[in-house]
C-alpha positions in Angstrom: -6.0 0.1 11.9 -4.1 -0.9 8.8 -1.6 1.5 7.3 -2.9 3.2 4.2 -0.5 3.1 1.2 -1.2 5.3 -1.8 -0.1 3.5 -5.0 0.5 6.0 -7.9 1.0 4.4 -11.3 -0.6 5.1 -14.7 -0.4 1.4 -15.7 -3.5 -0.4 -14.4 -1.8 -3.8 -14.3 1.0 -2.4 -12.0 -1.6 -0.9 -9.7 -3.5 -4.1 -9.4 -0.4 -6.2 -8.7 0.8 -3.8 -6.0 -2.8 -3.7 -4.5 -2.9 -7.4 -4.3 0.6 -7.6 -2.7 -0.2 -4.9 -0.1 -3.6 -6.3 0.7 -2.0 -9.7 1.3 0.4 -8.0 3.8 -2.6 -6.4 5.6 -2.2 -2.9 4.3 -5.0 -0.7 3.0 -4.1 0.3 -0.6 -5.4 3.5 -2.2 -5.0 3.8 -6.0 -4.2 6.8 -8.2 -3.4 6.8 -11.9 -1.8 10.3 -12.3 -0.1 13.1 -10.4 -3.1 15.3 -9.9 -5.1 12.5 -8.3 -2.1 11.6 -6.1 -1.9 15.2 -4.8 -5.6 15.5 -4.1 -5.7 12.2 -2.2 -2.5 13.0 -0.3 -4.0 16.3 0.9 -7.5 15.0 1.7 -6.8 11.5 3.1 -3.2 11.8 4.4 -2.0 8.3 3.6 0.7 6.7 5.7 3.1 6.2 2.7 3.2 6.8 -1.0 4.5 4.4 -3.7 5.2 6.8 -6.5 6.0 5.9 -10.1 8.2 8.6 -11.5 6.8 8.3 -15.1 3.2 9.7 -14.9 1.0 10.9 -17.8 0.1 14.4 -16.6 3.2 15.6 -14.7 6.6 14.4 -13.7 6.8 12.3 -10.6 9.7 14.6 -9.6 7.3 17.5 -9.7 4.7 15.6 -7.6 7.5 15.0 -5.0 8.4 18.6 -4.9 4.8 19.7 -4.4 4.3 17.1 -1.6 7.4 18.3 0.2 6.3 22.0 0.0 2.9 21.3 1.4 2.8 21.3 5.2 0.0 18.8 5.1 2.0 16.2 3.2 5.7 17.0 3.7 6.2 14.3 6.3 4.5 11.5 4.4 7.2 8.9 3.4 7.6 8.4 -0.4 9.2 5.5 -2.2 9.9 6.4 -5.8 9.8 3.7 -8.4 11.9 4.0 -11.6 12.0 1.9 -14.7 15.1 3.5 -16.2 17.6 2.8 -13.4 19.3 6.0 -14.7 21.7 7.5 -12.0 20.6 11.0 -12.9 16.9 10.2 -12.3 17.7 8.5 -9.0 19.7 11.5 -7.8 16.9 13.9 -8.9 14.3 11.9 -7.0 16.4 12.0 -3.8 16.9 15.7 -4.4 13.2 16.2 -4.7 12.5 14.6 -1.4 12.1 10.8 -1.9 12.8 8.7 1.1 14.0 5.9 -1.1 14.3 5.1 -4.8 13.8 1.5 -6.0 14.1 0.0 -9.5 11.1 -1.5 -11.0 10.2 -4.4 -10.6 11.1 -4.1 -6.9 12.0 -7.2 -4.9 8.8 -7.9 -3.1 10.4 -8.9 0.2 12.7 -5.9 0.2 9.8 -3.6 -0.7 7.7 -4.9 2.2 10.5 -4.6 4.6 11.2 -1.1 3.5 7.5 -0.2 4.0 7.6 -1.6 7.5 10.8 0.4 8.2 9.5 3.7 6.9 6.1 3.3 8.6 7.8 2.5 11.9 10.0 5.7 11.6 6.9 7.7 10.7 5.0 6.4 13.7 7.8 7.4 16.0 8.0 10.9 14.6 4.2 11.4 14.3 3.5 11.2 18.1 2.8 14.8 19.2 5.0 15.9 22.0 3.4 17.8 24.9 3.3 21.5 24.3 4.3 20.8 20.7 4.4 24.3 19.1 3.0 22.9 15.9 -0.2 21.9 17.8 -0.7 25.5 18.7 0.1 26.9 15.2 3.4 28.2 16.5 5.8 25.9 14.6 8.9 27.6 13.3 9.8 27.5 9.6 12.3 24.7 8.7 15.9 25.7 9.2 17.6 27.0 6.1 21.0 26.0 7.5 21.9 22.5 8.4 24.8 22.2 10.8 27.7 19.9 10.0 27.2 16.3 11.2 29.5 13.4 12.0 29.3 10.3 9.8 31.2 7.1 10.6 32.1 4.8 7.8 32.6 1.3 9.3 34.4 -1.3 7.1 35.8 -4.8 7.8 39.1 -3.8 6.1 40.8 -0.4 6.0 41.7 -0.9 2.3 38.0 -1.4 1.5 37.0 1.8 3.3 39.7 3.9 1.6 38.0 4.0 -1.8 34.5 4.8 -0.5 35.7 7.3 2.1 37.7 9.3 -0.5 34.7 9.4 -2.9 32.2 10.1 -0.1 34.3 12.9 1.4 34.2 14.8 -1.8 30.4 14.7 -1.8 29.7 15.3 1.9 30.2 18.5 3.8 29.9 16.6 7.1 32.8 15.3 9.1 33.6 11.7 8.0 35.5 9.3 10.3 36.6 5.8 9.3 36.3 3.0 11.9 37.0 -0.6 11.9 34.2 -2.9 13.2 36.3 -3.4 16.4 36.7 0.4 16.8 32.9 0.9 16.3 32.1 -1.7 19.0 34.7 -0.2 21.3 32.9 3.2 21.1 29.8 1.5 22.4 31.5 0.3 25.5 33.4 3.6 26.1 32.0 6.2 28.4 31.6 8.9 25.7 29.6 12.0 25.6 26.6 11.3 23.3 27.3 14.5 21.4 30.7 13.1 20.4 29.2 9.9 18.9 28.5 9.7 15.1 25.0 10.7 14.1 25.1 8.3 11.1 26.9 4.9 10.8 27.5 3.6 7.2 28.2 -0.1 7.5 30.2 -1.2 4.4 29.8 -4.9 3.7 32.4 -6.7 1.5 30.2 -9.7 0.8 32.4 -12.2 2.7 30.4 -12.3 5.9 27.0 -10.4 5.6 25.9 -11.8 8.9 28.7 -10.0 10.7 27.5 -6.7 9.2 23.9 -7.5 10.3 25.2 -8.4 13.8 27.0 -5.0 14.0 23.8 -3.3 12.9 21.8 -5.1 15.6 24.4 -4.1 18.2 24.2 -0.4 17.2 20.5 -0.4 17.3 20.2 -2.1 20.6 22.9 -0.2 22.5 21.7 2.7 24.7 24.3 5.1 23.3 23.6 4.6 19.6 20.1 3.3 19.4 18.9 6.7 18.0 21.8 7.0 15.5 20.9 6.4 11.9 22.4 3.3 10.3 22.9 2.6 6.6 24.0 -0.7 5.2 26.0 -0.6 2.0 27.2 -3.5 -0.1 25.9 -7.1 -0.7 24.2 -7.0 2.7 22.2 -4.0 1.5 20.3 -5.8 -1.3 18.1 -8.8 -1.7 17.1 -10.9 1.3 19.9 -9.4 3.4 18.5 -5.9 2.8 15.0 -7.1 3.9 16.6 -8.5 7.1 18.6 -5.3 7.6 15.4 -3.2 7.5 13.7 -5.5 10.0 16.7 -5.3 12.3 16.3 -1.5 12.4 18.4 -0.2 9.5 17.4 3.3 8.4 18.6 2.6 4.9 20.2 -0.2 2.9 21.7 -0.1 -0.6 23.6 -2.4 -2.8 27.3 -2.1 -3.8 26.5 -0.3 -7.1 25.4 2.8 -5.3 27.4 5.9 -6.4 29.1 8.2 -3.9 26.8 11.0 -4.9 23.7 9.0 -4.2 25.1 7.7 -0.9 25.8 11.3 0.1 22.2 12.3 -0.6 20.9 9.3 1.3 23.2 10.3 4.2 22.0 13.9 4.3 18.4 12.6 4.4 19.3 10.3 7.3 20.9 13.2 9.2 17.8 15.4 8.7 15.4 12.7 9.8 17.5 11.9 12.9 17.7 15.5 13.9 14.0 15.9 13.5 13.4 12.9 15.7 15.9 14.2 18.3 14.0 17.5 18.4 10.7 15.8 19.0 12.2 13.6 21.8 13.7 16.7 23.4 10.3 18.5 23.2 8.7 15.4 24.7 11.2 15.3 27.6 10.7 19.1 28.1 7.0 18.6 28.2 7.2 15.8 30.7 9.6 17.9 32.9 7.3 20.9 32.7 4.3 18.7 33.6 6.1 17.8 36.9 7.7 21.2 37.8 6.5 24.5 38.9 7.8 26.9 36.2 8.6 29.8 38.6 10.5 28.1 41.4 11.7 24.9 39.6 10.3 22.8 42.5 8.0 19.9 41.9 4.3 20.7 41.6 1.2 19.2 43.2 0.7 16.8 40.3 4.1 15.2 40.9 4.0 15.4 44.7 0.7 13.4 45.1 2.0 10.1 43.6 5.4 10.5 45.4 3.5 10.8 48.7 1.5 7.7 48.0 4.7 5.8 47.1 6.5 6.9 50.2 3.5 6.0 52.4 3.3 2.5 50.8 7.0 1.9 51.4 6.6 3.1 55.0 3.7 0.6 55.5 5.7 -2.2 54.0 8.9 -1.5 56.0 7.3 -0.3 59.2 9.1 3.0 59.1 7.9 6.5 59.9 7.7 9.5 57.6 6.7 13.1 57.9 4.6 15.6 55.9 5.0 19.3 56.2 2.7 22.0 54.9 4.4 25.4 54.8 2.8 28.8 54.1 4.6 32.2 53.8 3.3 34.7 56.4 1.5 37.8 55.2 2.6 37.1 51.6 -0.3 39.1 50.2 1.2 42.3 51.6 4.4 41.6 49.6 2.4 41.6 46.4 0.2 44.5 47.4 3.0 46.8 48.5 5.9 45.8 46.3 4.2 44.2 43.2 3.9 40.7 41.9 7.5 40.8 40.4 8.8 41.2 43.9 6.5 38.4 45.1 8.0 36.1 42.5 11.5 37.0 43.7 10.5 36.1 47.2 9.0 32.8 46.2 12.1 31.8 44.2 14.4 32.7 47.1 12.3 30.9 49.7 12.2 27.8 47.4 16.0 27.9 47.2 16.4 28.2 51.0 14.0 25.4 51.7 15.7 23.1 49.1 19.1 23.8 50.6 18.0 22.6 54.0 16.4 19.3 53.0 17.9 16.0 52.0 18.2 14.7 48.5 15.8 12.0 49.3 13.1 14.5 50.6 10.4 15.8 48.2 9.7 19.5 48.1 6.8 20.9 46.0 5.0 24.1 45.5 1.4 23.2 45.8 -0.3 26.7 45.8 0.5 30.4 45.5 2.7 30.7 48.6 2.2 27.2 49.9 4.8 24.4 49.9 4.7 20.7 50.8 7.7 18.7 52.0 7.7 14.9 52.4 10.4 13.4 54.5 10.8 9.6 54.3 12.3 7.7 57.2 11.7 10.6 59.6 10.5 10.3 63.2 8.7 13.1 65.1 11.9 14.5 66.7 13.8 14.6 63.4 10.8 16.2 61.7 10.7 18.9 64.4 14.4 19.7 64.0 14.0 19.9 60.2 10.9 22.1 60.4 12.6 24.5 62.9 15.7 24.7 60.7 13.5 25.6 57.7 11.9 28.4 59.7 15.3 29.8 60.6 16.5 29.5 57.0 13.7 31.7 55.8 13.6 34.1 58.8 17.3 34.7 59.7 18.3 36.7 56.6 16.2 39.3 54.7 15.5 38.7 51.1 17.1 41.4 48.8 15.0 42.4 45.9 16.4 43.4 42.5 15.5 47.0 43.5 17.9 46.7 46.4 15.1 46.7 49.0 15.2 44.0 51.7 12.1 42.2 52.9 11.8 40.2 56.1 9.9 37.0 55.4 8.7 34.3 57.8 7.0 30.9 57.2 4.5 28.9 59.3 4.8 25.1 59.2 2.4 22.3 60.1 3.9 18.8 60.5 2.2 15.4 60.7 4.0 12.1 61.3 2.7 8.6 60.5 4.0 5.1 60.1 6.1 2.9 62.4 5.1 -0.1 64.4 1.4 -0.1 65.3 0.4 2.6 62.8 0.2 0.7 59.5 -3.4 1.7 58.9 -2.9 5.4 58.5 -4.6 7.4 55.7 -2.5 9.5 53.4 -5.4 12.0 52.9 -5.9 12.2 56.7 -2.2 12.7 57.2 -2.2 15.8 54.8 -5.3 17.1 56.5 -3.6 16.8 59.9 -0.6 18.8 58.6 -3.0 21.4 57.2 -4.7 21.7 60.7 -1.3 22.0 62.3 -0.4 24.8 59.9 -3.6 26.6 61.0 -2.5 26.2 64.6 0.9 27.7 63.7 -0.8 30.7 62.1 -3.2 31.1 65.0 -0.3 31.0 67.5 1.3 34.1 66.0 3.0 32.8 62.8 6.7 31.9 62.2 6.1 28.8 64.2 6.0 25.0 63.9 3.1 22.9 65.1 3.3 19.1 64.7 1.1 16.1 65.2 2.4 12.6 65.9 -0.2 10.5 64.1 -2.8 10.9 61.4 
């Protein structure tokens, strides 16, 4: 589906020209002639980006920006403000009102299209809902009123060139500003540094002598694992014209010509910091969601959802290599009595402690999962029957030998019954994974029937 671009301009000829350009670039243009229509369309149709003329007949374009940024339905829509005056005060006001970029009219068509691609790509990355995203449940927190200090690196080919800009920028930024040469910036990529110590924003200052070197550095920063999520702004001759279009397509988060003021550059930098932190938070929520999808929240062990594909992978490797592996199904004995007599909080303490003891007595390569209330599954790759028996008996002793002390001070004696099934090896390549787990379950029932706190095992599925 083509991205929908809302064109807001009170001059019909301007709207038609922009519509033709965007249609030729395979976008879906939407037209509005005033601020009120813009706001109505933005709320109802949620376009992917807004091209906003700041000079509108019914209200100021700056007021339109402020309303968009206050509205939860529209605050994340990228906005490129177009100005006919080129007045520094108006540009600063537009950035202050929430514009993602400000371009002079008439905008360079190639740069404008590259900037559109750039902002749409960034929006697509941040629009993907993370698992368990609080906003999806209506539990999103209000935006933070305090923005912590960030680290900004100014990278210049010559120290003398950086001195003037760094001094002017330091007066406008409340963030930590460090000055690096290009060699030092590349050295940081190869150094084994903590990611938290790396700059969040790189400002690449170009002196016009070798724009391709600036663009190569941009490409290095955006492709390197340590800095690919850092924001990068190109400043100077490489930040305007055809070089700017190339910079955006190489992944630059912003690009601006040499005439930019320190005050405007500071506003752009703060915007880059906010956007980067927003993306970092969404990635962190995504990672947390993936982790929670694989883990049991009480014990921290893997859950059944994660264990099933792991078992299939270990079985496939055993078939390919002709090796044996073991599956253990474990169940706490008389666990219902713990909950009935001592409460579910005590039962949770028991489960957590048992999970800890089981984990401590298995190898790093083994897989341990909680697959039911008090039921656990262990998968032991490269384990024969004798080895599996020794491990299972060790697990029984680990649970049985020492009582579990509750927070109340009371001590409980807990035991576990284990069923073991072993498959694989030469002559047993046709085993069934489902049948193997079934055999381990049957062996567990045998252990329960034989008096509990025992191990029963079967050699083949």
